[in-house]
Each structure stands twice: as C-alpha cells, then as structure tokens.
C-alpha positions in Angstrom: -14.1 -11.6 -7.2 -13.4 -8.4 -5.3 -10.8 -5.8 -4.7 -8.0 -6.3 -2.2 -6.2 -3.0 -1.5 -2.9 -2.9 0.3 -1.2 0.2 1.7 2.4 0.4 0.6 5.4 1.3 2.7 7.7 4.2 1.4 10.0 1.5 -0.1 7.1 0.0 -2.1 6.3 -3.1 -0.1 2.9 -4.1 1.3 2.6 -2.7 4.8 2.2 -5.3 7.5 -1.0 -5.5 9.6 -4.7 -5.7 9.2 -5.1 -1.9 9.3 -3.2 -1.7 6.1 -5.6 -3.9 4.1 -9.0 -3.0 2.7 -11.4 -5.3 0.8 -14.3 -4.4 -1.4 -16.7 -6.9 -2.8 -17.0 -6.4 -6.6 -20.6 -5.3 -6.0 -19.6 -2.7 -3.4 -16.7 -1.0 -5.3 -19.0 0.8 -7.8 -20.8 2.6 -5.0 -17.6 3.9 -3.5 -16.2 4.9 -6.9 -19.5 6.9 -7.5 -19.1 8.7 -4.2 -15.5 9.4 -5.0 -16.5 10.8 -8.4 -19.2 13.0 -6.8 -16.6 14.4 -4.3 -14.1 15.1 -7.1 -11.6 12.5 -5.9 -11.2 10.7 -9.2 -9.9 11.8 -12.5 -10.7 10.2 -15.8 -7.4 9.3 -17.5 -6.9 6.6 -20.2 -5.6 3.2 -19.1 -1.9 3.1 -20.0 -0.6 0.6 -22.5 1.6 -2.2 -21.2 4.7 -3.2 -23.1 4.2 -6.2 -25.5 6.4 -9.3 -25.1 7.2 -9.0 -28.8 8.8 -5.6 -28.2 11.4 -7.5 -26.1 11.7 -10.5 -28.4 10.0 -12.6 -25.7 7.2 -15.2 -25.5 5.1 -16.5 -22.7 7.3 -19.6 -22.4 10.2 -17.4 -21.3 8.3 -16.7 -18.0 7.4 -20.3 -17.1 8.5 -21.5 -13.6 11.6 -23.5 -13.4 13.0 -22.3 -16.7 16.6 -21.3 -16.8 17.0 -18.7 -19.6 20.3 -17.8 -21.1 21.8 -14.4 -20.2 20.4 -12.7 -23.2 16.8 -13.8 -22.5 17.2 -13.1 -18.8 18.3 -9.6 -19.6 15.3 -9.0 -21.8 12.9 -10.6 -19.2 14.3 -8.2 -16.6 13.9 -5.2 -19.0 10.3 -6.2 -19.8 9.5 -6.6 -16.1 10.9 -3.2 -15.3 8.9 -1.6 -18.2 5.8 -3.4 -17.0 6.2 -2.2 -13.4 6.9 1.4 -14.7 3.5 1.4 -16.3 1.8 0.1 -13.1 3.7 2.8 -11.0 3.3 5.7 -13.4 1.5 8.9 -12.3 0.9 12.4 -13.5 3.6 15.0 -12.4 1.0 17.1 -10.6 -2.1 14.9 -10.0 -5.5 16.4 -9.4 -7.0 13.2 -8.0 -6.7 9.4 -8.3 -7.0 8.1 -11.9 -10.2 6.1 -11.8 -8.7 3.1 -13.7 -6.3 2.5 -10.8 -9.2 1.6 -8.5 -11.6 0.3 -11.2 -9.2 -2.5 -12.1 -7.4 -4.9 -9.7 -4.2 -5.0 -11.7 -1.9 -3.7 -9.0 -1.6 -0.1 -10.1 0.2 2.2 -7.6 -2.0 5.0 -6.3 0.7 7.4 -5.2 0.8 9.6 -2.1 0.4 12.7 -4.3 -2.7 11.2 -6.0 -4.3 10.4 -2.6 -3.4 13.8 -1.3 -5.0 15.5 -4.2 -8.1 13.3 -3.9 -8.5 14.0 -0.2 -7.9 17.7 -0.7 -10.8 17.7 -3.2 -13.0 15.7 -0.9 -12.3 17.8 2.2 -13.1 21.0 0.2 -16.8 19.9 0.1 -19.1 21.7 2.4 -20.8 18.5 3.7 -17.7 16.4 4.2 -18.4 16.0 8.0 -21.9 14.6 7.3 -20.5 12.1 4.8 -18.4 10.5 7.5 -21.0 10.3 10.2 -21.3 6.8 11.7 -24.8 6.0 10.4 -25.8 3.0 8.3 -23.1 1.5 6.1 -19.7 2.3 7.7 -17.8 1.6 4.5 -17.3 5.3 3.5 -15.8 6.6 6.8 -13.6 3.5 7.1 -12.5 4.0 3.4 -11.6 7.6 3.9 -9.6 6.8 7.1 -7.8 4.1 5.1 -7.0 6.6 2.4 -5.6 9.0 5.0 -3.5 6.2 6.4 -2.2 5.4 2.9 -1.4 9.0 2.3 0.8 9.0 5.4 2.8 5.9 4.2 3.6 5.1 0.6 0.3 5.0 -1.3 -1.7 1.8 -2.1 -2.2 -0.9 -4.7 -5.4 -2.6 -5.7 -5.4 -6.3 -6.6 
C-alpha cells in the first residue's frame, strides 16, 4: 500500500500527465511528514466526521452497481454524496498549513491551494531551506517540494 497523490485542475479534476502524479511508498510517507512537521508545513486538526448513511435513510445496498433506485432514494443518494464530498473538500477559511490528516490518510481529501500556499510559506521562511533541497542522497524531498509548488499553481492535490 502507498499514497498516490494527484494534482487537481482548477475545476477539481485530476490533471493529466506524469508530472501531476506523485507516489509515496507507505514506508516513505512518514519521513516526509516528519520533515513537513519540522518545517511547520503541517497543522494538527481533527479528522472530520463523515455523514452516516442512516442520516439520509440509506443503506449500503442503495449504492450497489446496477441498482435502479426510485426518485426518492436517488435524491437521498445524491444528497449523501454531496455531503460526503463536502467533508473531503473542506478547509479552514484561513489555513496556516496543510492539515496532517489530509496526507496521513489516502482517503481523497482535497489539499487546497490556500493550504499548500501556507505550508510553502512556512517552509520557505526557514533559514536553511536552500540546503534542504540540495540534490544529494535521496531526491524525494526536492522532488516533493517542486510537486507542491506545481499543485499550488493549479488546483491543489488529493491523496489516494
């Protein structure tokens, strides 16, 4: 298992091209998250609560492929999906970094442009930032920070 990270276009779709995809092995992500924490790029916020199917009078069977729900159920399914996506896309009004849970979990949370901007601002304020990106040893960090800058210029990113 790993983390597949896709840059989003401004309209919320996965951007095309290999340069818009980054993959971390599950064993490599903790090192990167530690570095991001040390540079002040991550913020510790609670994982949001997703809506429950019961709140929409739905059950798992209502989501099975090739089921043709009646209009009432179809409307509740659409409302549930919208509420679920709203949780995955939620962000603080004025973020101070990337909420750690959005990268710790591969659930498709949207890391917004504002969150990435705040994280990179915190990172670039460090005195030794130039040394951190020098091409010696493991090239993951400089490649990752370049990827974040690219995501900032487009529509954010999602981790799956």
